[in-house]
Steps between C-alpha positions, in 0.01 A plus 500: 500500500166622363487880515194583291152394610130555416340795674264440790217620273581227247512234773161614631346485152660160442359365827151621410518373138485849349800470265500396133611139457840597358584719802354252750731229365797737527424571865450127568838417347671768707335366817650158426844662503469760776445407867465868592204551267352162597481622860349834398244332274405263782439795734291673234290186442444452873402866539254477210348183646466661843323800347266276303399288799467796736244677282143532633612408850629156402734336746868576453698196389867458578616332178855454626376298799264305275788404271713392797217282631461332161872430479503353854227256400695360206634142536862458602581272209567686176255457217662355191445723199568430138793698369432720201766610256587867492416651163788646305561677174796501263601818319821609327671177602423538873241314707313680778268368768176696524331614824186312608277791396615448140471121480154517341650650186633230272603488136680834518576635153815711493565772242847656466596859414880518511607440863138512620266200510135525603226249577150642531305374801194723540309756298218628719175649377622841624806462272738432788764255376735270688805323360814319594792709374853366462807713425822326393836556669635851433164587349351848510159645418549846344387801701121514509197605698151357524169651402349338808641314801747214504552233764822300478545212745846347484478118506865415434824690440544875535492820298573868548377831362541868575304457823695215658578129498236231540517138611282190530168578667507876443157643413563807285209732423552781247254761373497684170735769631802268529753458220754218529729262310522161679832316466600155626845342519389152610166485323161505669146365492216729600123499535370824349162672496417801282182683404645691202787464249851622571653787305869528411620855559863546398708498183474225242288285733197718414468308172423194715176652632285270282655216703370661819157365416646151439697493828191627683 
């Protein structure tokens, strides 16, 4: 069961195309996985459309009724569509299917740092970066915090940290006040977005801080 979701503010910004590309893709992937957020996003989109069309005394349009009318006019016989293969990626000996929102990204180049493998997807002009991040079975990322925010969207597997346990579909948003050490028993694949490097904060792991820029 998905327990962690985008905020309503993020869904509103996503619906009105106000998010950076990296975050917009993250929200889109979560919506593929989460019926609860799909319903909320649909209500937000309908509300925004109603407000747009009702400005300056324009006639109110019931978009739900319009959609139902369109569906009722469709032919009874199904339309044959060409099947398209689902994109996948192979990392650390495991193959993973990718959500539709990620199928435009091909030729992923994976780099490994111990139990961690990363494939860069996006580096925005505002220095927001998105990656696929894989952690091997029984892998751990040493305790760290971020100089900015971090979005982690769990695509496969599970992991845990000091704040709880996370499963497929969870949308985990952390700010620069949170310190954690993610650990996974079964291994996991995540979509991550960051706007600043991470910083290791405890013991010997501090010597790894130059790697924080590489992982970011």
